[in-house]
C-alpha positions in Angstrom: 92.4 124.4 45.5 91.3 127.9 46.0 90.7 130.2 42.9 90.7 134.0 43.3 89.7 136.3 40.5 91.1 139.8 40.0 89.6 141.7 37.2 92.1 144.5 37.3 95.4 142.7 37.4 95.2 139.0 36.4 92.6 136.9 34.9 92.8 134.0 37.3 95.2 133.2 40.0 95.3 129.6 41.0 97.0 128.8 44.4 97.2 125.7 46.5 96.9 126.3 50.0 99.2 124.8 52.6 98.2 121.2 53.5 99.0 120.4 57.4 99.6 116.8 57.9 97.0 115.0 59.9 97.8 112.4 62.6 94.6 110.5 62.8 95.6 108.5 65.9 96.4 111.5 67.9 94.0 112.4 70.7 93.7 114.2 74.0 92.1 112.7 76.9 89.2 114.3 78.9 88.6 113.2 82.3 90.7 111.4 85.0 94.4 111.9 84.4 95.7 109.8 81.6 98.9 107.7 81.8 101.9 109.7 82.1 100.2 112.9 83.3 102.2 115.2 85.6 100.3 114.7 89.0 101.2 118.5 89.9 98.9 119.7 87.1 95.2 119.6 88.0 92.4 118.0 86.3 89.8 120.1 88.0 89.6 122.8 90.5 90.3 122.1 94.2 86.8 122.9 95.3 85.0 121.0 92.6 82.7 118.2 93.6 82.0 117.2 90.0 82.9 113.6 89.0 85.5 113.3 86.4 85.0 111.3 83.2 86.1 107.7 84.1 87.4 106.1 82.0 88.7 109.1 80.3 87.1 110.1 76.8 89.5 110.6 73.8 89.0 113.8 71.8 90.4 113.8 68.2 93.4 116.2 67.9 94.8 115.4 64.4 96.6 118.7 64.2 97.9 118.7 67.8 101.5 118.4 66.5 101.3 122.1 65.8 101.6 122.9 69.3 105.1 123.9 70.4 105.3 125.6 73.9 108.8 126.9 73.0 108.0 128.4 69.7 111.2 126.8 68.2 110.1 123.8 66.1 111.4 124.2 62.6 108.7 122.2 61.0 106.0 124.1 62.7 107.6 127.5 62.0 108.0 126.6 58.4 104.3 125.7 58.2 103.3 128.9 59.7 105.4 130.9 57.3 103.9 129.0 54.5 100.5 130.1 55.7 101.6 133.5 55.9 102.9 133.2 52.3 99.8 131.7 51.0 97.6 134.6 52.7 99.9 137.2 51.1 99.6 135.5 47.8 95.8 135.6 48.0 95.6 139.2 48.8 98.4 140.3 46.6 96.1 141.7 44.0 94.8 143.9 46.8 97.8 146.0 47.2 96.4 149.1 45.8 93.3 148.7 48.0 95.5 148.2 51.2 97.5 151.2 50.5 94.3 153.2 49.9 92.8 151.9 53.1 96.0 152.8 55.1 95.9 156.2 53.7 92.3 156.6 54.7 92.9 155.4 58.2 95.9 157.9 58.5 93.9 160.8 57.0 91.1 160.4 59.7 93.5 160.7 62.6 95.7 163.6 63.9 98.9 162.0 64.0 100.4 164.7 66.2 98.0 164.8 69.1 97.7 164.6 73.0 95.6 163.2 75.6 93.5 165.3 78.2 96.0 166.4 80.9 95.0 165.2 84.3 96.1 166.8 87.7 98.3 164.9 90.0 99.6 167.1 92.9 102.0 169.7 91.3 101.5 168.6 87.6 99.5 167.9 84.8 100.1 164.5 83.3 99.4 163.4 79.7 100.8 161.7 76.6 101.5 162.9 73.1 101.9 161.2 69.8 104.0 162.7 67.0 103.5 162.3 63.2 105.8 159.6 61.9 106.5 158.1 65.3 104.9 154.8 66.3 104.5 155.2 69.9 103.5 157.5 72.7 105.5 160.0 74.7 104.6 160.5 78.5 104.7 164.1 79.4 103.9 166.4 82.3 103.8 170.0 82.9 103.8 172.3 86.0 100.4 172.8 87.6 100.1 176.5 88.2 96.2 176.8 88.7 93.3 174.3 89.3 92.5 174.4 85.4 94.6 174.3 82.2 94.5 176.2 78.9 96.1 174.5 75.8 97.7 177.2 73.6 99.2 174.8 70.9 100.0 175.4 67.4 99.6 171.7 66.4 103.3 171.0 65.8 105.4 168.4 67.5 107.9 170.9 68.5 105.4 173.1 70.4 104.5 172.1 74.1 100.9 171.3 75.1 101.3 173.2 78.3 104.0 175.7 79.5 106.9 173.9 81.1 106.2 170.5 79.3 108.8 167.8 79.9 108.8 164.3 78.3 109.7 161.7 81.1 109.3 158.6 79.1 109.4 158.5 75.2 108.4 155.0 74.1 109.8 155.6 70.6 113.2 155.7 72.3 112.6 152.4 74.2 111.4 150.8 71.1 114.6 151.3 68.9 115.9 148.0 67.8 112.9 146.2 68.9 110.2 144.5 66.8 107.7 144.8 69.7 107.2 147.2 72.5 104.4 147.6 74.7 104.6 149.8 77.9 102.2 148.6 80.7 101.7 150.6 84.0 103.7 153.8 84.3 103.7 155.2 87.9 105.1 158.4 89.2 106.7 158.1 92.6 105.3 159.9 95.7 107.8 162.6 95.4 107.4 162.5 91.6 111.1 162.4 91.2 111.0 158.9 89.8 108.7 156.8 87.6 108.4 153.1 87.7 107.2 151.5 84.6 106.6 148.0 83.0 107.6 147.1 79.4 107.1 144.1 77.2 109.4 143.6 74.3 108.1 140.4 72.8 104.3 140.3 73.1 104.1 137.5 75.6 103.1 139.8 78.3 106.2 139.1 80.5 106.9 142.7 81.6 110.3 143.9 82.7 110.3 146.5 85.6 112.2 149.7 85.3 112.6 152.8 87.4 113.6 156.1 85.8 114.9 159.3 87.5 112.9 162.0 85.7 115.5 164.8 86.5 118.7 162.9 85.2 117.1 160.3 82.9 118.9 157.5 84.6 117.0 154.3 83.8 117.5 151.2 86.0 116.0 147.8 84.9 115.3 146.1 88.1 116.6 142.6 88.7 115.9 139.6 90.9 117.5 140.1 94.3 121.0 138.4 94.2 121.0 137.7 90.6 121.5 139.3 87.2 118.2 138.1 86.0 115.7 140.8 84.9 112.7 140.9 87.2 109.5 140.0 85.3 106.3 141.4 86.7 102.7 141.8 86.2 101.6 144.8 88.3 103.7 147.5 90.2 103.1 150.3 92.8 104.9 152.7 94.9 104.6 152.7 98.6 104.3 155.8 100.8 107.7 156.9 100.2 110.1 156.7 97.1 112.3 153.8 98.6 109.5 151.2 98.7 108.0 149.4 95.6 105.4 146.7 95.3 105.2 144.3 92.4 103.4 141.2 91.3 105.0 138.0 89.8 103.4 135.3 87.6 103.6 131.4 88.0 104.5 128.9 85.3 101.0 129.3 83.9 101.3 133.0 83.4 99.1 133.7 86.3 99.7 136.7 88.5 99.8 135.3 92.0 102.5 136.8 94.2 102.8 140.2 95.8 106.2 141.4 96.9 107.5 144.5 98.6 110.9 145.7 97.6 112.8 148.2 99.9 115.7 150.2 99.1 115.6 149.4 95.5 118.2 151.9 94.6 121.1 150.6 96.7 120.6 147.4 98.7 117.3 145.8 97.6 115.5 143.5 99.7 112.3 141.6 98.7 109.6 140.5 101.2 106.7 138.2 100.0 103.7 139.7 101.2 100.9 137.5 99.7 100.4 134.5 97.4 97.6 132.8 96.0 98.2 129.2 95.1 94.7 128.1 93.7 95.0 128.2 89.9 91.3 129.5 89.6 92.3 132.8 91.1 93.8 135.7 89.2 95.5 138.4 91.4 96.3 142.1 91.1 97.4 145.0 93.4 96.4 148.5 93.6 96.6 151.4 96.0 93.5 153.3 97.3 93.0 156.5 95.8 93.7 158.3 99.0 97.0 156.5 99.1 96.4 155.0 102.6 96.2 151.2 101.6 97.9 148.7 99.3 95.5 146.0 98.3 96.0 142.5 97.0 92.9 141.4 95.1 92.5 137.6 94.5 89.5 136.7 92.3 88.0 134.0 90.1 85.1 134.7 87.9 82.9 133.8 90.8 84.6 134.3 94.1 87.0 137.1 95.4 89.0 137.9 98.4 90.9 141.3 99.1 93.8 141.9 101.5 95.3 145.1 102.6 98.4 146.8 104.1 98.3 150.3 105.5 101.1 152.5 103.9 101.6 154.2 107.2 102.9 150.8 108.7 104.8 149.4 105.5 108.1 150.1 107.2 107.3 148.4 110.4 104.9 145.6 109.3 104.6 143.2 106.4 101.5 141.4 107.6 98.5 141.8 105.3 95.0 141.5 106.7 91.8 140.5 105.0 88.7 142.7 104.3 86.4 139.8 104.3 87.2 136.0 103.9 86.3 134.4 100.6 82.9 132.7 100.4 81.9 130.6 97.4 80.4 132.6 94.6 80.6 135.9 96.5 82.4 138.7 94.5 83.4 141.8 96.2 85.6 144.9 95.3 87.1 147.4 97.8 87.8 151.2 98.0 88.8 153.2 101.1 87.6 156.7 102.1 86.3 158.6 105.1 88.0 155.6 107.3 85.6 153.3 105.7 85.6 150.4 103.2 83.3 151.0 100.3 82.4 147.5 99.1 80.5 146.5 95.9 79.4 143.0 96.0 76.8 140.4 95.1 76.7 138.9 98.7 73.4 137.1 99.3 73.1 136.2 95.6 72.0 139.5 94.2 72.0 139.5 90.4 74.1 142.7 90.3 76.4 144.4 92.7 75.1 146.2 95.6 77.0 149.1 97.3 77.8 148.7 100.9 80.0 150.4 103.7 81.8 149.4 106.8 84.5 150.5 109.2 88.0 149.9 107.6 88.9 147.0 109.7 89.8 143.4 109.1 87.1 140.6 108.7 84.6 143.4 108.2 81.8 141.2 106.3 79.4 141.3 109.3 79.7 145.1 109.3 78.7 145.8 105.6 75.8 148.0 105.3 73.9 149.3 102.3 74.8 152.8 101.3 71.5 154.7 101.3 70.1 158.0 99.9 68.3 160.8 101.9 65.2 158.8 101.7 66.7 155.7 103.3 66.6 153.7 100.0 69.8 151.8 98.9 71.6 153.6 96.0 72.6 150.3 94.5 70.6 147.3 95.9 72.0 144.8 93.5 68.6 144.3 91.7 68.0 143.9 87.9 67.3 147.6 87.5 70.9 148.7 87.2 74.4 147.2 87.4 77.4 148.7 89.3 81.0 148.2 88.0 83.2 150.6 89.8 83.3 153.2 92.6 85.6 156.2 93.0 85.8 157.6 96.4 86.4 161.4 96.7 86.3 163.5 99.8 82.6 164.4 99.6 81.4 162.4 96.8 81.1 159.0 95.4 81.3 158.4 91.7 80.0 155.2 90.5 80.1 153.6 86.9 77.7 151.0 85.8 74.8 150.4 83.4 71.2 150.9 83.1 68.9 150.0 80.1 72.1 148.5 78.5 73.8 151.8 78.3 77.0 152.8 80.4 76.2 155.4 83.1 77.8 157.5 85.7 76.2 158.4 89.0 77.3 161.1 91.5 76.5 160.6 95.2 76.9 163.4 97.6 78.1 162.2 101.0 76.8 165.3 102.4 73.3 165.5 101.1 73.0 161.8 100.4 71.5 162.5 97.0 72.5 160.6 93.9 72.0 161.8 90.3 72.8 160.0 87.1 74.6 162.1 84.4 72.4 162.5 81.3 73.4 162.9 77.7 71.5 163.8 74.5 71.9 160.8 72.4 70.2 157.5 72.8 73.1 155.2 72.8 76.7 156.2 73.7 80.0 155.3 75.5 80.8 157.2 78.6 83.2 156.5 81.5 85.6 158.3 83.9 89.0 159.5 83.0 91.9 158.9 85.3 91.7 160.5 88.7 94.5 160.8 91.2 93.4 163.3 93.8 90.6 162.8 96.3 90.2 166.5 97.1 88.2 167.8 94.0 85.2 169.7 93.1 85.0 168.2 89.7 85.5 164.9 87.6 86.4 164.4 84.1 84.6 162.0 81.8 85.1 160.8 78.3 82.1 160.7 75.8 81.6 159.3 72.4 79.0 157.5 70.2 79.0 155.8 67.0 78.6 159.0 65.2 80.2 161.5 67.7 84.1 161.5 68.0 85.5 161.2 71.6 85.3 164.2 73.9 86.5 164.9 77.5 84.3 167.0 79.8 84.9 168.5 83.1 81.7 168.2 85.3 81.0 169.9 88.7 80.3 167.5 91.4 77.8 169.6 93.0 76.0 170.9 89.9 76.4 168.7 86.8 74.9 171.2 84.5 78.3 173.0 84.9 80.1 171.2 82.2 83.2 172.4 80.1 84.8 170.6 77.2 88.4 169.7 77.9 89.2 168.3 74.6 87.5 167.1 71.4 89.3 164.4 69.3 90.0 165.8 65.8 88.9 163.6 63.1 89.9 165.4 59.7 87.4 165.2 57.0 84.6 163.8 59.0 81.1 165.2 58.7 78.8 164.0 61.4 75.6 164.9 59.4 76.5 162.2 56.8 76.0 159.3 59.2 73.3 158.0 61.4 73.0 155.4 64.1 70.3 153.4 65.8 69.8 151.2 68.9 67.4 148.3 68.1 66.3 145.0 69.7 66.1 141.6 67.9 63.9 138.9 69.3 65.9 135.7 69.9 64.6 132.2 68.9 63.4 131.7 72.5 60.6 134.1 71.6 61.3 136.1 74.8 64.8 137.5 75.0 65.4 140.8 73.2 68.8 141.2 71.9 70.2 144.8 71.8 72.0 145.9 68.5 73.9 149.0 67.8 73.8 150.2 64.3 75.9 152.8 62.3 75.6 153.6 58.5 76.0 156.4 56.1 72.7 158.2 55.5 73.1 157.5 51.7 73.4 153.7 52.5 70.2 153.7 54.8 68.4 155.6 52.0 68.9 152.8 49.7 67.6 150.3 52.2 64.4 152.3 52.7 64.1 152.1 49.0 64.0 148.3 49.2 67.8 147.6 48.1 69.9 144.9 50.0 73.2 146.3 51.1 76.4 144.9 52.7 76.4 144.6 56.4 79.2 143.7 58.8 78.2 142.0 62.1 80.6 142.3 65.1 80.3 140.4 68.5 82.1 139.2 71.6 79.7 137.8 74.3 81.9 136.4 77.0 83.2 137.2 80.5 80.5 139.7 81.1 82.5 142.2 79.0 80.6 145.0 77.1 80.8 146.0 73.5 80.2 149.7 73.6 78.5 151.9 71.0 81.8 153.9 70.5 83.3 155.8 67.6 85.9 154.3 65.3 87.7 156.3 62.6 88.8 153.0 60.8 85.3 151.9 60.7 84.5 154.9 58.3 86.2 153.1 55.4 83.7 150.4 55.6 80.7 153.0 56.1 81.9 155.0 53.1 81.9 151.9 50.9 78.1 151.5 51.5 78.4 149.0 54.5 76.2 149.0 57.7 78.0 148.2 60.7 76.3 146.2 63.5 77.3 145.4 67.0 75.3 142.6 68.6 75.1 142.8 72.4 74.6 139.2 72.8 74.3 137.1 76.1 77.6 136.3 77.8 78.5 140.0 77.8 77.4 142.3 80.5 75.5 145.0 78.6 72.2 144.2 80.3 73.8 143.5 83.7 75.3 140.4 85.4 72.1 138.5 84.6 73.0 138.7 80.8 76.1 136.8 81.7 75.4 134.5 84.5 73.2 131.3 84.6 70.6 130.4 84.1 69.5 132.5 81.3 72.8 134.3 80.3 75.7 133.2 78.3 78.0 131.1 80.6 78.6 127.5 81.6 75.5 125.4 80.5 73.8 128.2 78.7 76.7 129.3 76.7 75.0 128.3 73.4 72.8 131.4 74.1 75.8 133.4 73.0 76.1 131.9 69.5 72.3 131.5 69.0 71.9 135.2 69.7 74.5 136.1 67.1 73.0 133.8 64.5 69.4 135.1 65.2 70.8 138.6 64.8 72.3 137.6 61.5 69.1 136.1 60.3 67.3 139.4 61.2 69.8 141.3 59.2 69.3 139.0 56.2 65.6 139.5 56.5 65.8 143.3 56.8 68.8 144.9 55.0 71.2 142.3 53.4 71.5 138.9 51.7 74.0 136.1 52.8 76.3 137.1 50.0 76.6 140.5 51.5 76.9 139.6 55.1 80.2 139.3 57.0 81.0 138.9 60.6 84.0 139.5 62.9 85.0 138.7 66.5 88.3 138.5 68.5 89.7 136.1 71.1 86.5 134.7 72.7 84.7 136.7 70.0 86.7 134.5 67.5 84.9 131.5 69.4 81.7 133.3 68.7 82.4 133.5 64.9 83.7 129.8 64.7 80.6 128.4 66.5 78.3 130.8 64.3 79.8 129.8 61.0 79.5 126.1 62.0 75.8 126.5 62.9 74.9 128.4 60.0 77.6 128.6 57.3 75.1 129.6 54.7 74.4 133.0 56.4 77.7 134.6 55.8 80.0 135.4 52.9 83.0 136.4 55.0 84.3 135.9 58.5 87.2 137.5 60.3 88.5 135.4 63.4 91.1 137.5 65.3 93.2 135.3 67.6 90.4 133.0 67.8 89.7 130.6 71.0 88.4 127.8 68.8 89.9 124.7 70.3 87.7 124.8 73.4 87.4 121.2 74.5 91.0 120.2 73.9 92.4 123.5 75.5 90.3 123.3 78.5 91.1 119.6 79.3 94.8 120.7 79.7 95.8 122.9 82.5 99.6 122.6 81.3 98.5 125.3 78.8 98.9 128.8 80.4 95.7 130.3 82.0 93.5 127.3 81.4 92.5 126.3 84.7 91.3 129.8 85.8 89.0 129.5 82.7 87.0 126.5 84.2 84.7 129.0 86.0 83.9 130.7 82.7 83.4 127.8 80.3 83.2 124.8 82.6 85.6 122.0 82.7 85.4 119.3 79.9 87.1 116.7 82.3 83.9 116.7 84.3 80.8 114.7 83.2 78.6 117.7 83.8 80.3 119.9 81.1 82.0 117.6 78.7 79.2 116.7 76.3 77.6 120.3 76.3 81.2 121.7 75.4 81.9 119.2 72.7 78.6 120.3 71.0 79.8 123.9 70.4 83.5 123.7 70.5 84.3 125.1 66.9 87.2 122.8 66.2 85.1 119.6 66.8 81.9 120.7 64.9 83.0 121.8 61.5 80.5 120.5 59.1 81.5 118.6 56.0 80.0 119.0 52.5 79.1 122.6 53.3 80.0 125.9 51.7 81.7 127.9 54.5 82.3 131.6 54.2 85.7 133.0 53.2 87.7 133.0 56.4 90.4 135.3 57.5 92.1 133.9 60.8 94.9 136.0 62.6 97.1 135.1 65.5 100.4 136.0 67.3 103.3 133.6 67.8 103.9 134.8 71.4 100.2 135.1 72.4 99.9 133.7 76.0 96.1 133.9 76.1 95.2 132.2 72.9 98.0 130.1 71.6 98.9 130.5 68.0 98.2 126.8 67.3 94.3 127.6 67.8 93.8 129.6 64.5 96.4 127.2 62.9 94.6 124.1 63.7 91.1 125.5 62.8 92.5 126.7 59.4 93.7 123.3 58.7 90.3 121.7 59.9 88.2 124.0 57.9 90.2 123.1 54.7 90.1 119.5 55.4 86.4 119.3 56.0 85.6 121.0 52.7 88.3 120.7 50.2 86.1 121.9 47.4 84.9 125.0 49.1 85.3 127.9 46.8 85.8 130.4 49.4 89.4 130.9 50.6 90.5 130.0 54.1 93.5 132.2 55.1 95.6 132.7 58.2 97.9 135.6 58.9 100.1 135.0 61.9 102.3 137.8 63.3 105.5 136.1 64.3 106.7 139.1 66.4 103.5 139.9 68.3 101.0 138.4 70.9 97.4 138.7 71.7 96.9 142.3 71.2 98.4 142.5 67.7 101.0 145.0 66.7 102.2 147.5 69.4 103.4 149.8 66.6 100.3 152.0 65.8 101.4 152.4 62.1 102.1 148.6 61.7 98.6 148.1 63.4 96.9 150.2 60.9 98.8 148.5 57.9 97.7 145.1 59.5 94.1 146.3 59.7 94.2 147.5 56.0 95.2 143.9 55.0 92.3 142.5 57.0 89.7 144.8 55.6 91.0 144.4 52.0 90.3 140.7 52.3 86.7 141.6 53.6 85.9 144.0 51.0 87.2 141.9 48.2 85.0 139.0 49.3 82.0 141.4 49.3 82.9 142.6 46.0 83.4 146.2 47.4 86.8 146.9 46.0 
């Protein structure tokens, strides 16, 4: 029984939450294959030497009946709809607040806008949005000089640049569709055509289309010899317009095959160039910036291998060659320039990536040499000092992106002078990165920059003299006054007494004055902490609605992420495998710090999405008394059960992130933190708002559904509501319609603000 009070509309609304039936005898077995298991589905990776649990160990799964791979079971769909109805009822009294939040979100964005134009041969390419229209329009305009000047009156009818043409309007594609997400959009070498990928369901199965920009003719490509639409993951053009490359996925939704399609217009033929049969490896394709090579990249979280085909030879040969054969726990990535491979790699067990160079030949590993500066020192030696994430190879320069001191950085290296310089900015913490670059022969780069109080801008920076900077575009944020807000970068000492956890903090100055006067204020804590991914100190317009209501917003840069380099992610002291608990402990330690300094448990909320939902689930299990409200977006919370079962899409590839609970080495440890298996009974849990997407291929809808039921069952007298909102027409990344997305976010935030009594 959940009771919700609304002083403005009704005295007391009493609602009974949906009760999912429990099948107490239902279990999932971890370890050796149980009776009836499909022998084609692996229980562990091919190269694992770890013993499997034998006999297998049963993991309780009383809500396992909620899983339906086809998303067609009527009983399950009825239950999911009942959950949605319950959540709607529990937030019905917040309709005025939701409308107000939505209007605030809209008022802080420029609905008719454009992205920074980027040069590509004879055109400037950019996208536009129009007030009242949900999706972007892809545009281009003739490039008549090396720079552009925008003379725009702000209306949708006025072009951004002279000669503007819209070559793909996603608003037209989306008509009659409940979901529409455009993936890659690639102009052909002649720029007469575009190839693009589009997903109409949210399951990340993309159709491949080719459009004639001049005539508007749009062709949905099909499998050769059939009427079945071609489903792809990645796409590229070859050297000429008649050759395409595309990736396909296996039954587990893993990209694994690269095809070349010739004569796609009239008499198409497909050639399989490369395939990866090991489930641990996720594959992708890309073309070198100079256009000379097609690459097939096959990588697990720990090992990678890159194959290549020269575009000059694509009509006469389909044999791909390997840059360097895979070696266990050696990661590398490759770009081409100056007849050389530029390779960033952790070879020889360096904690971070080092930058190396070799002739552009097959089996080149023995020729890799460190790229050095004028003093003969490696510019990236793979040490703890700084991390390297990407390399852009231009004619006379290398541009590197990475991190130093927990902050994203950009370095420029001159191939002529062999001098490297890091770009500097005024603020202590910020987010910076390269914009898209399509041309290698350039004297400048474009970067995007923002911070927690500075709206996004794009700059053009001279490669030889980085003091020459010009603003290309600044994002308009109507009504925003930067002087009203402040931000800080701080460190919190973890429970181990040694590790310092960075946090980024943003607030209104009025709120911080209250803190300085000794008042306790509401705080919202956000985290992720997996895959080595970084949560940046960036700007958010929607976040303003929380700050303006007196909240402090905190991002915890916890272990498991990559903010402090790969050592922040990897064993022995990061947040992966058998040190994964560091991720959750760090988050809880930050929460305790916030309670000591700025807030109280009844004013503290937390949030995370996907693997960040795992973080929130584990954290509220560890310390339910610390939080008043928790938002778990598409949360990966059934870790142990999911990771035993390779029939669930993408599972086996995740064994090199979390470990494999079928193996003795990882089973007990994972069971100790898996949120579904560690909900405490007899405790007051925070109010929880869980979200999911019916067609999500990454975190299946049944994970938030099962966790919702588990939380309610363990604590039936919990006075705080447990609600789930499931989008029946979306996938992992929520609504594709930008207006629908903001409306959904308004509902999420209304629940949060209501629980913290900030309505």
